[in-house]
C-alpha positions in Angstrom: -23.9 -42.5 43.7 -21.1 -43.0 46.2 -21.8 -45.2 49.2 -19.9 -45.1 52.5 -19.0 -48.6 53.6 -19.1 -49.3 57.3 -15.5 -50.0 58.5 -16.7 -52.9 60.5 -17.8 -54.8 57.4 -14.6 -54.4 55.5 -10.9 -54.4 56.4 -10.6 -51.5 58.9 -10.2 -48.6 56.4 -12.4 -45.8 57.8 -14.7 -43.7 55.6 -13.4 -44.7 52.2 -15.8 -44.3 49.3 -15.9 -47.6 47.5 -18.1 -48.9 44.6 -19.6 -52.1 45.9 -19.8 -53.7 42.4 -16.1 -53.6 41.8 -13.0 -55.2 43.3 -10.6 -52.3 42.7 -10.4 -48.6 43.3 -10.8 -47.6 39.7 -13.0 -44.5 39.5 -13.4 -44.2 43.3 -12.7 -41.2 45.4 -10.6 -41.3 48.5 -12.9 -39.6 51.1 -10.5 -38.9 54.0 -7.3 -40.0 55.7 -4.0 -38.5 56.8 -0.7 -38.3 54.8 2.3 -37.5 57.0 6.0 -37.0 56.3 9.0 -36.3 58.5 12.7 -35.9 57.6 14.9 -38.7 58.6 16.4 -36.4 61.3 12.9 -35.3 62.5 14.0 -31.7 62.2 10.7 -31.0 60.5 7.5 -32.8 59.6 4.2 -32.1 57.9 0.8 -33.7 57.5 -2.2 -33.3 55.2 -5.6 -34.3 56.4 -7.2 -35.3 53.1 -10.8 -34.2 52.6 -11.6 -35.7 49.3 -11.9 -32.4 47.4 -12.0 -32.1 43.7 -8.7 -30.9 42.2 -5.5 -30.3 44.2 -5.7 -30.1 48.0 -2.8 -28.1 49.5 -1.4 -28.2 53.1 0.9 -25.3 53.9 3.4 -26.1 56.6 4.6 -23.4 59.1 7.7 -21.6 57.7 10.9 -21.7 59.7 9.7 -24.3 62.2 12.8 -26.5 61.7 16.1 -27.1 63.5 19.6 -26.9 62.1 18.9 -24.4 59.3 16.7 -23.7 56.3 17.7 -26.9 54.4 15.6 -28.9 56.9 12.4 -26.9 56.4 9.4 -28.7 54.9 6.9 -26.2 53.5 4.0 -28.5 52.9 2.5 -31.0 50.5 -0.4 -31.4 48.1 -2.4 -34.3 46.8 -4.7 -34.8 43.9 -6.8 -37.7 42.8 -7.4 -38.2 39.1 -9.4 -41.3 38.5 -7.4 -44.1 39.9 -4.2 -42.1 40.0 -3.2 -40.4 43.3 -0.7 -37.5 42.8 1.5 -36.2 45.7 3.7 -33.1 45.6 6.1 -32.2 48.4 7.7 -28.8 48.9 10.6 -27.7 51.1 14.2 -26.8 51.0 15.7 -30.3 51.3 16.7 -31.7 47.9 15.3 -35.1 47.0 19.0 -36.4 46.9 19.4 -35.3 50.6 21.7 -33.1 52.5 23.9 -33.2 55.6 25.3 -36.4 57.0 24.1 -39.1 59.4 26.1 -41.3 61.8 27.0 -43.6 58.9 28.3 -40.6 56.9 25.3 -41.1 54.5 23.2 -38.2 53.4 20.0 -37.3 55.3 16.8 -37.7 53.1 13.1 -37.0 53.5 11.6 -40.0 55.3 8.8 -42.2 53.9 5.3 -40.8 53.3 2.7 -42.5 55.6 -1.0 -42.8 55.0 -3.6 -43.8 57.7 -7.3 -44.0 57.2 -9.4 -41.5 59.1 -10.6 -42.3 62.6 -7.3 -43.7 63.9 -4.1 -42.0 65.1 -0.8 -43.1 63.7 0.0 -45.6 66.5 -3.4 -47.3 66.5 -3.4 -47.5 62.7 0.0 -49.2 62.7 -1.0 -51.7 65.4 -4.2 -52.5 63.6 -2.3 -53.3 60.4 -3.8 -50.3 58.5 -0.7 -48.3 58.0 0.5 -47.7 54.4 3.7 -46.0 53.3 5.3 -44.7 50.1 9.0 -45.1 49.8 10.2 -42.4 47.3 13.7 -41.3 48.4 17.2 -42.7 48.5 17.0 -43.3 52.2 19.5 -45.8 53.5 17.7 -46.0 56.8 14.3 -47.0 55.5 13.4 -50.7 55.7 11.6 -50.6 52.4 13.6 -53.5 50.9 11.7 -53.9 47.6 12.5 -50.5 46.1 10.5 -47.4 45.5 6.8 -47.7 45.7 3.8 -48.3 48.0 4.0 -50.6 51.0 1.2 -52.2 53.1 1.1 -53.8 56.5 3.7 -51.3 57.5 5.6 -51.1 60.8 7.3 -47.8 61.2 10.4 -46.8 63.1 12.3 -43.6 64.0 15.8 -42.8 62.9 16.1 -39.2 64.2 19.0 -39.9 66.5 20.8 -41.9 63.8 20.6 -38.7 61.8 21.8 -36.3 64.5 18.2 -35.1 65.0 15.3 -35.8 67.4 14.1 -39.1 68.7 10.7 -37.7 69.8 8.5 -35.0 68.4 8.3 -33.4 71.8 12.0 -32.9 71.7 11.8 -31.4 68.2 8.9 -29.1 69.2 10.7 -27.9 72.4 13.5 -26.3 70.2 11.2 -24.3 67.9 8.1 -22.1 68.0 5.3 -24.6 67.8 2.4 -22.2 68.3 1.4 -22.0 64.6 -1.9 -23.7 63.8 -0.3 -25.3 60.7 2.8 -26.4 62.6 2.4 -29.9 61.1 0.6 -28.7 57.9 -3.0 -29.6 58.5 -2.3 -30.2 62.2 -1.1 -28.1 65.0 1.4 -29.2 67.6 -1.4 -30.1 70.0 -3.1 -32.9 68.1 -4.2 -36.5 69.0 -2.7 -38.0 65.8 1.0 -38.0 66.7 2.5 -39.2 70.1 4.9 -36.6 71.0 6.6 -38.6 73.8 6.9 -41.8 71.9 9.1 -42.7 68.9 9.1 -40.1 66.2 8.3 -42.4 63.3 9.7 -41.3 60.0 10.7 -44.3 57.9 9.4 -47.9 57.2 10.8 -50.6 59.5 9.1 -53.4 57.6 6.2 -53.8 55.1 5.0 -55.6 52.0 5.5 -53.9 48.6 2.1 -53.6 46.9 2.1 -55.3 43.5 1.1 -53.1 40.5 1.1 -50.0 42.7 1.5 -47.7 39.7 4.3 -45.8 41.4 6.1 -43.3 39.3 8.4 -40.4 40.4 7.5 -37.0 38.9 9.4 -33.9 38.3 8.2 -30.4 39.3 7.5 -29.8 35.6 5.4 -33.0 35.3 3.5 -32.0 38.5 2.8 -28.6 37.1 1.4 -30.2 33.9 -1.1 -32.0 36.2 -2.3 -28.7 37.6 0.0 -28.4 40.7 0.7 -24.8 41.7 4.0 -24.5 43.6 3.1 -21.0 44.8 0.7 -22.5 47.4 3.6 -24.3 49.2 6.7 -22.2 48.9 10.2 -23.5 49.3 13.0 -24.1 46.9 12.7 -27.8 46.2 9.6 -29.5 44.7 9.2 -33.2 43.8 6.6 -35.8 43.9 5.1 -39.0 42.5 2.0 -40.8 41.7 0.6 -44.2 42.6 -2.6 -46.2 42.1 -5.4 -45.6 44.5 -5.9 -49.3 44.5 -2.6 -49.6 46.4 -4.0 -48.1 49.6 -7.7 -49.1 49.1 -7.9 -52.9 49.5 -10.5 -54.8 47.5 -13.8 -55.7 49.1 -13.4 -59.1 50.7 -15.2 -62.1 49.2 -18.3 -63.3 50.9 -17.1 -66.8 51.8 -19.8 -68.7 53.7 -17.4 -71.2 55.3 -15.3 -68.3 56.7 -18.5 -66.5 58.0 -19.7 -69.8 59.6 -16.3 -70.4 61.2 -16.3 -66.8 62.6 -19.8 -67.1 63.9 -19.3 -70.5 65.6 -15.9 -69.4 66.9 -17.5 -66.5 68.8 -20.5 -68.5 70.1 -23.1 -67.3 67.6 -26.1 -69.7 67.0 -25.5 -70.4 63.3 -27.7 -73.5 63.2 -30.6 -71.5 64.6 -30.7 -69.4 61.4 -32.4 -70.4 58.1 -29.3 -69.4 56.1 -27.9 -72.9 55.2 -31.2 -73.9 53.6 -31.6 -70.7 51.8 -28.0 -70.8 50.5 -28.4 -74.4 49.4 -31.5 -73.4 47.4 -29.7 -70.6 45.7 -26.7 -72.9 45.0 -29.0 -75.6 43.5 -30.8 -73.2 41.2 -27.5 -71.5 40.2 -26.0 -75.0 39.5 -29.0 -76.0 37.3 -28.8 -72.7 35.5 -25.1 -73.3 34.9 -25.9 -76.6 33.4 -28.3 -74.9 31.0 -25.7 -72.3 30.2 -23.1 -74.9 29.5 -25.5 -76.8 27.2 -26.3 -73.6 25.3 -22.6 -72.8 25.2 -22.0 -76.3 23.7 -24.6 -75.5 21.0 -22.9 -72.2 20.3 -19.6 -73.9 19.9 -21.0 -76.6 17.7 -22.7 -74.0 15.4 -19.5 -72.0 15.5 -17.5 -75.1 14.3 -20.1 -75.5 11.4 -19.8 -71.8 10.6 -16.0 -72.1 10.4 -16.4 -75.2 8.1 -18.8 -73.2 5.9 -16.3 -70.3 5.8 -13.5 -72.7 4.8 -15.6 -74.1 2.0 -16.6 -70.7 0.9 -13.0 -69.7 0.6 -12.2 -73.0 -1.2 -15.1 -72.5 -3.7 -14.2 -68.8 -4.2 -10.6 -69.7 -4.9 -11.7 -72.4 -7.4 -14.1 -69.9 -9.0 -11.4 -67.3 -9.4 -8.9 -69.9 -10.8 -11.6 -71.0 -13.4 -12.4 -67.4 -14.2 -8.7 -66.6 -14.8 -8.4 -69.7 -17.1 -11.5 -68.8 -19.1 -9.9 -65.4 -19.7 -6.5 -66.9 -20.6 -8.0 -69.5 -23.1 -10.1 -66.8 -24.8 -7.2 -64.3 -25.0 -4.3 -66.6 -25.8 -5.9 -69.5 -27.7 -9.3 -68.7 -29.2 -8.9 -65.0 -30.1 -5.7 -65.5 -32.2 -7.2 -68.4 -34.1 -10.4 -66.4 -34.8 -8.3 -63.4 -35.9 -6.4 -65.6 -38.3 -9.6 -66.9 -39.9 -10.9 -63.3 -40.2 -7.6 -62.5 -42.0 -8.2 -65.5 -44.3 -11.1 -63.6 -45.8 -8.6 -61.2 -47.4 -7.0 -64.2 -49.3 -10.1 -65.0 -51.4 -11.2 -62.9 -54.5 -12.6 -59.5 -53.3 -11.2 -59.9 -49.8 -8.4 -57.3 -50.1 -10.8 -54.8 -51.6 -13.4 -55.5 -48.9 -10.7 -54.9 -46.2 -10.1 -51.4 -47.6 -13.8 -50.7 -47.8 -14.3 -51.9 -44.1 -11.5 -49.5 -43.0 -13.4 -46.6 -44.7 -16.6 -47.9 -43.1 -15.0 -47.5 -39.6 -13.7 -44.1 -40.4 -17.1 -42.9 -41.6 -18.9 -44.4 -38.6 -16.5 -42.7 -36.2 -17.4 -39.3 -37.7 -21.1 -40.1 -37.9 -21.2 -41.3 -34.2 -19.4 -38.2 -33.0 -21.8 -36.0 -35.0 -24.8 -37.9 -33.5 -23.5 -37.2 -30.0 -23.0 -33.5 -30.8 -26.5 -33.2 -32.2 -27.9 -35.0 -29.2 -26.1 -32.5 -26.9 -27.5 -29.6 -28.8 -31.0 -31.0 -28.7 -31.1 -32.1 -25.0 -28.7 -29.8 -23.0 -30.9 -26.7 -23.1 -33.7 -28.4 -21.2 -31.2 -30.0 -18.8 -29.8 -26.6 -18.1 -33.2 -25.2 -17.3 -34.0 -28.2 -15.0 -30.7 -27.8 -13.1 -31.2 -24.1 -12.7 -34.6 -24.7 -11.2 -33.1 -27.2 -8.7 -30.2 -24.8 -7.9 -32.5 -22.0 -7.2 -34.7 -24.1 -4.9 -31.6 -25.1 -2.9 -30.4 -21.5 -2.8 -33.8 -20.5 -1.4 -33.4 -23.1 1.4 -29.9 -21.9 2.0 -31.1 -18.3 2.3 -33.8 -19.4 4.8 -31.3 -20.9 7.2 -31.7 -19.0 10.5 -28.8 -17.0 12.1 -26.9 -18.7 14.8 -28.7 -16.7 17.5 -32.1 -17.6 15.9 -31.0 -21.3 15.7 -30.1 -21.4 19.4 -33.4 -19.8 20.4 -35.3 -22.4 18.2 -33.3 -25.3 19.7 -33.7 -24.3 23.3 -37.3 -25.6 23.8 -36.2 -29.0 22.6 -33.1 -29.1 24.7 -32.7 -31.4 27.7 -33.9 -30.3 31.1 -30.3 -30.1 32.2 -29.5 -27.6 29.5 -32.6 -25.5 30.2 -31.7 -25.5 33.9 -28.1 -24.4 33.0 -29.4 -21.3 31.2 -31.5 -20.4 34.2 -28.6 -21.0 36.6 -26.2 -19.0 34.5 -28.6 -16.0 34.3 -28.9 -16.0 38.1 -25.1 -16.6 38.8 -23.8 -14.1 36.2 -25.9 -11.2 37.7 -24.2 -12.0 41.1 -20.8 -12.4 39.4 -21.0 -9.0 37.7 -21.2 -7.2 41.0 -18.4 -9.3 42.4 -16.1 -8.6 39.4 -16.7 -4.9 39.8 -15.8 -5.2 43.5 -12.6 -7.1 42.6 -11.6 -4.5 40.1 -12.2 -1.7 42.5 -10.0 -3.4 45.1 -7.0 -4.3 43.0 -7.7 -8.1 43.2 -5.2 -9.2 40.6 -2.2 -7.8 42.6 -3.1 -9.4 45.9 -1.7 -12.7 47.3 -3.9 -15.5 48.4 -4.3 -14.5 52.0 -5.1 -10.9 51.0 -7.6 -12.2 48.5 -9.3 -14.4 51.1 -9.5 -11.4 53.5 -10.9 -9.2 50.8 -13.5 -11.8 49.9 -14.4 -12.2 53.5 -15.2 -8.5 53.7 -17.4 -8.6 50.6 -21.1 -8.2 51.4 -22.5 -9.6 48.2 -23.7 -13.1 47.4 -20.5 -14.4 45.8 -17.4 -16.5 46.9 -14.7 -17.2 44.4 -11.9 -18.9 46.3 -11.8 -21.5 49.1 -9.1 -21.3 51.8 -6.7 -23.6 49.8 -6.9 -21.3 46.8 -9.2 -23.6 44.8 -12.4 -22.3 43.2 -15.4 -22.1 45.4 -18.7 -23.9 44.6 -20.4 -20.8 43.0 -17.4 -20.2 40.7 -17.3 -23.9 39.8 -21.0 -24.0 39.1 -20.8 -21.0 36.8 -17.9 -22.6 34.9 -19.7 -25.9 34.8 -23.0 -24.5 33.6 -21.3 -22.3 31.1 -19.5 -25.3 29.8 -22.8 -27.2 29.4 -24.3 -24.2 27.5 -21.2 -23.8 25.4 -21.3 -27.5 24.5 -25.0 -27.2 23.6 -24.6 -24.1 21.6 -21.5 -25.6 19.8 -23.7 -28.6 18.9 -26.4 -26.3 17.5 -23.8 -24.3 15.7 -22.2 -27.4 14.2 -25.7 -28.7 13.2 -26.5 -25.4 11.6 -23.2 -25.2 9.8 -23.6 -28.7 8.7 -26.9 -27.8 7.1 -25.4 -24.8 5.5 -22.5 -26.8 4.1 -24.8 -29.5 2.8 -27.1 -27.0 1.1 -24.1 -25.0 -0.3 -22.6 -28.2 -1.6 -25.8 -29.0 -3.4 -26.1 -25.5 -4.8 -22.4 -25.7 -6.0 -23.1 -29.2 -7.5 -26.0 -27.9 -9.5 -24.1 -24.9 -10.6 -21.1 -27.0 -11.6 -23.6 -29.3 -13.5 -25.0 -26.2 -15.2 -21.5 -25.0 -16.1 -20.6 -28.4 -17.5 -23.8 -28.5 -19.6 -23.3 -25.0 -20.9 -19.7 -25.9 -21.8 -20.8 -29.2 -23.5 -23.4 -27.2 -25.4 -20.9 -24.6 -26.5 -18.4 -27.2 -27.5 -21.1 -29.2 -29.4 -22.2 -26.1 -31.3 -18.6 -25.3 -32.2 -17.8 -28.9 -33.1 -20.8 -29.7 -35.2 -19.7 -27.6 -38.2 -16.3 -29.2 -38.0 -17.7 -32.7 -37.9 -20.1 -31.9 -40.8 -17.2 -30.6 -42.8 -15.1 -33.7 -41.8 -17.9 -35.9 -43.1 -18.3 -33.9 -46.3 -14.5 -34.1 -46.8 -14.7 -37.9 -46.3 -17.1 -38.3 -49.2 -15.4 -35.8 -51.4 -12.0 -37.4 -51.1 -13.4 -40.7 -52.4 -14.8 -39.0 -55.5 -11.5 -37.3 -56.3 -9.7 -39.6 -58.8 -6.5 -37.6 -58.5 -6.3 -38.4 -54.8 -4.2 -41.5 -54.2 -5.9 -42.0 -50.9 -9.4 -42.2 -52.3 -11.3 -45.4 -52.1 -11.6 -45.5 -55.9 -7.9 -45.3 -56.3 -7.2 -47.9 -53.6 -9.6 -50.4 -55.3 -8.1 -49.6 -58.7 -4.6 -50.2 -57.3 -5.8 -53.6 -56.0 -7.3 -54.5 -59.3 -4.2 -53.4 -61.3 -1.9 -55.2 -59.0 -3.8 -58.5 -59.5 -3.7 -57.9 -63.3 0.1 -57.5 -63.2 0.5 -60.8 -61.3 -2.0 -62.5 -63.6 0.0 -61.3 -66.7 3.2 -62.6 -65.1 1.6 -66.1 -64.6 0.2 -66.1 -68.2 3.7 -65.7 -69.6 4.8 -69.0 -67.9 4.4 -72.5 -69.3 3.7 -75.6 -67.4 2.2 -74.0 -64.3 2.2 -76.0 -61.1 -1.2 -76.8 -59.5 -0.4 -74.1 -56.9 0.3 -71.6 -59.7 -2.9 -72.6 -61.4 -4.9 -71.8 -58.2 -3.1 -68.5 -58.0 -4.0 -67.7 -61.6 -7.6 -68.5 -61.0 -7.5 -66.3 -57.8 -6.2 -63.2 -59.7 -8.7 -63.7 -62.5 -11.6 -63.8 -60.0 -10.1 -61.0 -57.8 -9.9 -58.7 -60.8 -13.6 -59.3 -61.5 -14.7 -58.9 -57.8 -12.7 -55.8 -57.3 -13.9 -54.2 -60.6 -17.5 -54.9 -59.5 -17.0 -53.1 -56.2 -15.2 -50.2 -58.0 -18.0 -49.9 -60.5 -20.5 -48.9 -57.7 -18.7 -45.6 -57.2 -16.7 -45.1 -60.4 -17.9 -42.0 -62.3 -20.5 -40.9 -59.7 -20.5 -38.2 -57.0 -23.5 -39.4 -55.1 -22.9 -40.1 -51.4 -25.4 -42.9 -51.6 -23.1 -44.8 -53.8 -20.3 -44.7 -51.2 -22.8 -45.4 -48.4 -24.3 -48.4 -50.1 -20.8 -49.8 -50.7 -19.8 -49.2 -47.1 -23.1 -50.5 -45.6 -22.8 -53.8 -47.4 -19.2 -54.3 -46.5 -19.8 -56.4 -43.3 -22.3 -58.7 -45.1 -19.9 -59.1 -47.9 -17.1 -59.9 -45.4 -19.2 -62.8 -43.9 -19.6 -64.2 -47.4 -15.9 -64.0 -48.0 -15.2 -65.9 -44.8 -17.5 -68.7 -46.0 -15.7 -68.7 -49.3 -12.3 -68.8 -47.5 -13.4 -71.9 -45.6 -13.7 -73.8 -48.9 -10.9 -72.1 -50.8 -8.3 -74.3 -52.6 -5.9 -71.4 -53.0 -2.4 -72.1 -51.5 -1.9 -70.9 -47.9 1.8 -70.0 -48.5 4.1 -71.3 -51.3 7.3 -73.3 -51.2 9.2 -73.0 -54.5 6.0 -71.9 -56.3 4.1 -74.9 -54.9 1.9 -75.8 -51.9 3.3 -76.1 -48.4 2.3 -79.5 -47.0 1.2 -80.6 -43.5 3.4 -82.3 -40.9 2.1 -84.5 -38.1 2.8 -81.6 -35.7 0.7 -79.2 -37.8 -2.3 -81.5 -37.3 -2.2 -82.0 -33.5 -3.4 -79.8 -30.7 -3.1 -80.3 -26.9 -5.9 -79.3 -24.6 -5.2 -78.9 -20.8 -6.7 -81.1 -18.2 -7.4 -79.6 -14.7 -7.7 -80.8 -11.1 -10.5 -79.6 -8.8 -8.5 -76.5 -7.9 -8.0 -75.4 -11.5 -4.4 -76.4 -11.8 -3.3 -77.9 -15.2 -2.2 -81.5 -14.4 -2.1 -83.0 -18.0 -3.0 -82.5 -21.6 -5.2 -84.4 -24.1 -3.9 -84.6 -27.7 -6.4 -84.1 -30.6 -5.8 -84.6 -34.3 -7.4 -82.7 -37.1 -8.7 -85.3 -39.6 -9.8 -83.0 -42.4 -6.5 -83.6 -44.1 -3.6 -86.0 -44.0 0.1 -85.6 -43.4 1.6 -84.4 -46.7 -1.5 -82.8 -48.0 -1.2 -79.3 -49.4 -2.0 -76.3 -47.1 -4.8 -74.3 -48.6 -6.7 -71.3 -47.4 -9.7 -73.5 -46.8 -7.8 -76.4 -45.0 -6.0 -74.0 -42.7 -9.3 -72.2 -42.0 -11.0 -75.5 -41.1 -7.9 -76.6 -39.0 -8.0 -73.3 -37.0 -11.8 -73.6 -36.7 -11.2 -77.2 -35.3 -8.7 -76.0 -32.8 -10.8 -73.0 -31.7 -13.7 -75.4 -31.2 -11.6 -77.6 -28.9 -10.5 -74.6 -26.9 -14.1 -73.3 -26.9 -15.1 -76.6 -25.2 -12.3 -76.3 -22.7 -13.3 -72.7 -22.0 -16.9 -73.5 -21.6 -16.0 -76.3 -19.2 -14.0 -73.9 -17.2 -16.8 -71.4 -17.3 -19.2 -74.1 -16.0 -16.7 -74.9 -13.2 -16.7 -71.2 -12.4 -20.5 -71.0 -12.3 -20.8 -74.3 -10.3 -18.3 -73.1 -7.7 -20.1 -69.8 -7.5 -23.4 -71.7 -6.8 -21.6 -73.8 -4.2 -20.1 -70.7 -2.5 -23.6 -69.1 -2.4 -25.1 -72.3 -1.0 -22.4 -72.4 1.7 -23.1 -68.7 2.4 -26.8 -69.5 2.9 -25.9 -72.5 5.2 -23.4 -70.4 7.1 -26.0 -67.7 7.7 -28.5 -70.3 8.9 -25.9 -71.6 11.4 -25.1 -68.1 12.4 -28.8 -67.5 13.1 -28.9 -70.8 15.1 -25.8 -69.8 17.0 -27.2 -66.4 17.8 -30.4 -68.0 19.0 -28.5 -70.3 21.3 -26.5 -67.3 22.5 -29.7 -65.4 23.2 -31.1 -68.3 25.1 -27.9 -68.6 27.0 -27.9 -64.9 27.8 -31.5 -65.2 29.2 -30.4 -67.9 31.5 -27.3 -65.9 32.4 -29.5 -63.0 33.4 -31.7 -65.4 35.5 -28.6 -66.9 37.1 -27.3 -63.5 37.9 -30.5 -62.6 39.6 -30.1 -65.7 41.7 -26.4 -64.8 42.4 -27.5 -61.2 43.3 -30.1 -62.6 45.7 -27.6 -65.0 47.2 -25.1 -62.1 47.6 -27.8 -60.0 49.2 -28.3 -62.8 51.7 -24.6 -63.1 52.3 -24.4 -59.3 52.9 -27.3 -59.7 55.3 -25.4 -62.5 57.1 -22.3 -60.4 57.1 -24.1 -57.4 58.5 -25.6 -59.6 61.2 -22.1 -60.9 62.1 -20.4 -57.4 62.0 -19.3 -57.5 65.6 -17.7 -60.9 65.3 -16.1 -60.1 61.9 -14.7 -56.9 63.2 -13.2 -58.6 66.1 -11.9 -61.5 64.0 -10.3 -59.3 61.3 -8.9 -56.9 63.8 -7.4 -59.7 65.9 -5.9 -61.4 62.9 -4.4 -58.2 61.6 -3.0 -57.2 65.0 -1.5 -60.6 65.5 0.1 -60.4 62.1 1.6 -57.0 63.0 2.9 -58.0 66.4 6.0 -59.6 65.1 6.8 -56.9 62.6 6.2 -54.1 65.3 8.3 -56.0 67.7 11.2 -56.1 65.2 10.7 -52.4 64.6 10.8 -51.8 68.4 14.3 -53.4 68.4 15.4 -50.8 66.0 13.7 -48.1 67.9 15.5 -49.2 71.0 18.8 -48.4 69.2 17.5 -44.8 68.9 16.8 -44.8 72.7 20.3 -46.0 73.3 21.8 -43.2 71.1 19.7 -40.7 73.0 20.9 -42.0 76.3 24.5 -41.9 75.1 24.4 -38.4 73.6 21.6 -36.9 75.5 18.3 -35.3 74.6 18.7 -32.2 72.5 18.0 -29.0 74.5 18.9 -25.4 74.3 22.1 -26.3 76.1 22.8 -29.6 74.2 22.1 -28.3 70.7 24.0 -30.9 68.7 22.7 -30.7 65.2 23.3 -32.2 61.8 26.9 -32.0 60.5 27.3 -30.5 57.1 30.7 -32.0 56.3 32.5 -35.3 56.7 35.0 -33.7 59.1 32.3 -32.3 61.3 30.5 -35.7 61.3 33.6 -37.6 62.3 34.3 -35.1 65.1 30.8 -35.5 66.3 31.0 -39.3 66.3 34.3 -39.1 68.3 32.7 -36.7 70.9 31.3 -38.8 73.8 30.1 -36.0 76.0 26.5 -36.0 76.8 26.2 -32.2 76.6 27.7 -30.1 73.9 27.3 -26.4 74.7 27.8 -23.9 71.9 30.6 -21.4 72.2 29.3 -18.1 73.4 30.7 -16.5 70.3 28.8 -18.9 68.1 26.0 -16.9 66.5 24.0 -20.0 65.6 24.4 -21.2 69.2 23.1 -17.9 70.5 20.2 -17.8 68.1 19.3 -21.4 69.0 19.4 -20.7 72.7 17.2 -17.6 72.3 14.8 -19.4 69.9 14.5 -22.4 72.3 13.6 -20.1 75.2 10.9 -18.4 73.2 9.6 -21.7 72.1 9.4 -22.9 75.7 7.5 -19.8 76.6 5.0 -20.3 73.8 4.6 -24.1 74.2 1.4 -25.6 75.3 1.0 -28.9 77.1 -0.4 -31.6 74.9 -3.0 -34.0 76.2 -2.6 -37.4 74.8 
């Protein structure tokens, strides 16, 4: 809700809408005031009395009310406030880069745009220090010495004579027809705002550039993009700019008790007779105590936050150590333990029956792969039909819900009773307004509305006898039209929300239906594939068994075992032919003798039979037999590699292993050396001794891995403990923040009560504050206005030298350098146009007509 602030309690800006809780103009609306602009030559000027309307406000200036030709015709201006941005558009025939020449042979530009608050004329506003101006052109005559932008504390000056124009507005008005009501845009020639006999102010004499004024020049295209309609102004040239509303709406002054006391005592007010000092002291004491509590709670918050930060640092440390330990556990297992275990598994192949068992285990894996696949297929065939039925039932239920979703029209009707009161009122309002609008639309169509200009439309609308108004005088939409659009937008938003909710429900149900259907399709495909695959797998399993009973098949298990047996027999025969066998060869001989026996025993289980059970029994016992072979390998005296038909022997390097030592962060910082003492340097390498050596090394690495795993677990626990402690400190910090927030609320209540008292004091002292502020501002402006008057005096001197422009002393703005130089060299007070001069004749006639139509202005 906007609140009008009394000008006496602020800084002399009349009737500006301000939000009392803020110190800037963000989101405010400028309620009223006057924007005015004159050319540097004062050949034309325009003003806009701002009314705080929504959207663009246009001020059309009278056409042809200029002197010295169409280039000096201003056609009006428009303003638009959008949040904190104030947009200004200016129309006319003078380019932004100027035209004609002044007495310094510089181009003549539009002057500076002035703004005054409502309730004061131009002169009073300037003297009171309330005049603002926007410097937006390349004017060399303006005293805006800090560049383009918004200026405050402005003293204005006139440079009309400097630009071969008019020093006073009366002089300008005397040479044109000033009878139009929009002679100065929103103002007629007879107005109390401008002083026609005084200086024709058109540029800044001095002022202070407003910091962060948000000033930005805009092209006609950029203005159009903001909604500006150039058709409302006319003219050939359009330009504009925007600036921040903050720049012309000063912040609410602070309630400073010492300043208020000084003002009161300075103007004889009995301050000591009021209870204010005691009341304020009480508020200050309470606020101070509360601030101490706030500071204490804030200290607790910061202490807990420090602890939280420490916990977080520890959590990150423990997590990094946990990760490092986890990575080392994986490395030790992969790079150290697993290779040693695989080598010991392979050692089982080097004892009698080991090679045959290896082939049997390969076939075991092949059979199990087929059997597992067949079991999965049979499970699919068994379970999928019921799953299909279940999913079809779920799909059909969701399809039923989807079919029951109401139409959009039904959904809107169902949603209306639960809609907000605003939406329900909007439906009622639209129903009433649309019935009126229909009659108006029919009237418009019957009267060729679309082909009429604005004035014709307004006239037609004025003659309409129905209950509808579409346009206001400035061409913007009237209240009824705006309400209809607004309420329709509300309804459209509500119905869109209903439509989106309905569509979301449809999409969700359809997605569930599709998901169930996809599941059904997948189950049916799995069932079909399983039914097709089952015979293939059964045949594959049957072929597996048959191939092992076919003695002519080199790939049969029987043949593989026979080959292993026969190969051992050949090597045994070769050793039997040798004399004086080495101990290693004796061990090899014993191995082949036993290997033949073990292999033959395995072969005998399937040799000569075609029963699958014989193969299955052999396969099913393979893993148990493998474990027995590993135990045998651990004690085997068979050579583990031969060197010239003899044992390889151990070196010192063979019997040592290095285990890493870690720091707290999991980095390897050293190694411990361990020696396998099961054999001595120089002892022969056997299957058993190597098995035990690898087992010894694997055990050492197992210990290292387990230690790292424990470090990983310990750091995980430490991290969790830190997480718990961190959360406890977070809870404590939040509790302290809540306590602080409660005191802050209580303190704010005291501050608000103190501010209410200060406002009460300020309102009591309004007359004294008004006088103090006004006096200070006027005193501050005196020097600046005096300096401006010195410059205005130069205008007076030029007018005395060259004479006031009349129908007989036309003068005028030179268009060329030669003409300007000739004019500067001409010292006559009166320059009468040649009778043959068409422009001179028109000017004389025009001035005469203007004189007949001119009314006396009371100021």
